[in-house]
Structures are given as structure tokens and as C-alpha cells.
N, C-alpha and C positions, 0 to 999 in steps of 0.2 A: 663450664660447670657441668657435671654429670647430671642426666635427667633425674636420677633418684636422690641426689644429694639435697634436694629441696624438701624431702619428706620430713614431716614433723610428727610429734606424738599424736596418736590416733585414739578415738573413742568409738567403740562399736564393732570394728572388723573382727571377724571370727576365722577359725580354721588356720591352715598353714600360711596363707599369704598375709593374713593379719598379724600372725606371730612374727613373720619375717620383717614386716614393716615396723613392728614395734622394736625389734632388735636394731634395725637400721636407724630408727629415730634415736634410740638410746645411745648408739655409737656416735652419731652426729652431735648430740647434746653433750656427750663427754668430751669430744674434741673441742667443742666451742668453750666449754668450761675451762679446759686446759689452756686454751689460747688467752682467756681473760686473766689467768693467773700465771702467765709465762715468766714473770719476774720472780716468782716464789720458788724456793727449793733449789735455786741454781740451775734450772733448766733453761737452756738457751732458746731464743725465739725461733731459730732455724730448726731446732729439733721439734719444737711444738708444732710449727707449720707443716713440716714433713709428716709428722705423726698424724696430724689432723687430716691431711690429704689422704694418707693411707687408709684411715678409718672410713673416710667418705667413699673412696673407691671400693673398699671391701663391702661396705654397707650397700652401695649401689648394685654391685654384682650379686649380693645375697638376695636383694629384692627382685632383681630380674630372674634369678634362678628359680623362682617359684613356678616358672613355666617349663623348666626342665624335668625330666623324668628318669627313673631307673638309676643306672650307674652315673650318668651325667649329673643328676641332681646331687647324688651322694658325694661325688668328686668336688663339685662346686662348694657344697657345704663344708667339707673338710678343708678345702683350700682357704675359704673365707675365715674359718676358725683359726687356722694356722697363721694367717697374715695378721689377724687381730691380736693374737698372742705375741707375735714378734713386734708389732707396733707398740704394745704396752711395755714390753721389756726394753725396747730402744728408748722410749720416752723416759722410763724410770732411770735408765742409766745415763741419760743425757748424751747419747751417742749419735752425733750428727751423721756419720757415714752409714751407720746401721739404719737410722730413720729414713735417710734418703734412699737406701736400697729397698727397704720395705715399700716406700711410696712408689718407686718405679715398678716393682713387681706387682703391687696392688693395681696400678693403672693398667698394666699388661693383662692381668687376670680379668679385670672388668671388660676390657676390649674383647678378650676371648669369649667371655660369657655373652656379651652383646652380639657377637658374630653368630654364636649358636642360636640365640633367640631370634635373630633376623632370619636365619635359615628356616627355623620352625614356623615363623609367621608367614614366610613366603609359601611354605607348604600348605598352611591353613588357608591362606588367601586363594591358592589354586583350587583347594577343595570346595571353596564357596563360589568359585567363578561361574559355574554352570547351574547353580542352585536357584530354582524359582520359588518365590514366596519366602516363607520363614524357615524352610528347611525341615528335615525329618527329626530334629532333636530338640526343638524348642522347649519341650516339657522336661528335658533333662538338665536344664540350666536355671540357676537362681543367682541373681545379683545382690550384692550388699554394697550400697553406695557409701563412699567415704566423703564426708563434708569437705568442700573446698577450703573452709576455714582451718582444716587440719592438714592441708597439703599446700599451703601458701598460694592458693588460688588455682591450682592445677587439678583437673578432674581425675578421679580414680574410682575404681570399684573392684571388689573381689568377685570372681566368677567361680561359682561352685557348680561342678559338673558331676552328675551321678549317672553311671551307666545302668539304664533300666532294662537292658536286654540280657540275654543268656550267653552272649558271645563277647569276646574282647573287641574293643573298638577304639578308634581315634576320633577326636572332636575338633571342629573348627567353629569359632563363635565370633560373630560381629557384634560389637558393642557400640552403640551410638550415645554420645554425650549431648544432652539437650540443655540449652540455657533457659532462663526464666520466661522467655517469650515463646518457647516451644521450638525454636530453630535448632537444628543439629549443628553443633560447633566443631565436632571432631568425631571421626569414626576410627575405631581400633579393632584389629582382628587378632585374636589369641587362639592358641590351640594346645592340645595335649594328646599324647599318643599312648596306645596300648593300655587303655583303661579296662580293668577286669570287670566281669559282670558284678553289678552291685557296688563296685568301688566308687568312692567319692574323691574327687580331686578339686583343689582350689588354686586358681592362678590369679595373677594381678593384671588388670587392664588399666592403663594410665594414659592420659593425654599430655600433649606438649604445648597446649595453648591455654594461657590463663583466662579464666572466666570468673565473674562475680559469684555466680551460683550455677550449679549444673546437676542434673539428674542423669542416671544411666538407664538404658533399656537394651534388651536383647533384640537386635534387628533380625538376625538369622543365626541358626545353629544347625550344623550338619554333622551327623554321625557317619563315619565311613571306615 
């Protein structure tokens, strides 16, 4: 299962990452509804299954793409929209070959976006590697926690970054997820590049370990 396919409808998240998550959740819910009605309208189970998987892959990539910027972000958004449209058409036509094709391309698209994100996070981690204390940009970062009840038990938070300087800058942010006992259960590093002076960016930090409850805190933030 893709890390983002577990996302559910959210309450509270704001800005771009929250909007992306809401779209992802809606796509997943639509796919699930189609699966429950797969015997209606003559749509075959194979088509419904492939279409549902295509939706989940596209939704997952769309959620991850909140960390991309510039042309990469625009390209990812356009690709996700195109795949979602194709998935809907294939399902409506009950075309098994078309649905399978969309599923395959959606999976490849998700893998491509994941590779881009992995590279960006490696760069952010490198920027934090020599940072002492909390870094030089802790005041530029605000977190909005997402309740684990809304994410099937996985910790998540939107990370809003505002460039308070007069020059373009890149950011690396370490987010610690803390359980109800105060122990850090997972650490996630996210980043974004070429943030213009005064510009606000929102990216998504998400964990891969289930917890009953978790809060998020900014451990370090570096502007470079």
C-alpha cells in the first residue's frame, strides 16, 4: 500500500497541503464507493479495482507533490489531473484494458514523484547535518497538526514556511512527532527551495509509524 493511500478526510488543515490532502481523501473515498457498488451499472470488478488503484496512486503522488516547487510542482499537478480524468473515463466505459493502463502509469508516476521527494529530503537532511541548536529559521516555521484520528493513526502535520528575509532562500525543517508520554516516536525532515522574500509555502510532513495520539513540533529549521 502506498504511504498516502491511508489518508482520510481531514478537519482543520489549511493552505496548499491541506487542500491536496482533501483532494486525495476525496479520490480515495470515491474509489471505495465505486468498489462497494461494483455490480451496479454493468461495471466489472476488474475495472473497478484497477480504477481504484489508479486513483490511490494519483492521490498519493498529489499529496507528496506538496513538497515540490516551480515547474516540478506544476508538472506533477497536471499529470495527476490527467490520470484522474483518464481513470474516470475508463471506469465509466467499463474498459478493462484502459483502466489497467491508467493504473500502471499512475503507479509509475507515483514512483517518479517519490524519487524526486526523496532527493529533496536528502538535500534538506544534508543542510541540517551541521546545524547546532534549533537553526536560524525556527521563527519562519509554523506547524498545523493533523489528528491521528483523521489519518488512520499515522502522524502528520502541515508545515508552513514564510521567508522573513529580503532574499530568496531554501529551507530544511526537522519535525518530531511526539506521543502522549512525551517520547519522540518519529522524526521527519522536509524541505522547500527558492522561497521568495515574504513568500509562504506549505508542505506536508507525515510519519510511517502508527501511534494512538501524536503532536508535532519543530526541532530544527535552517534557512540556506
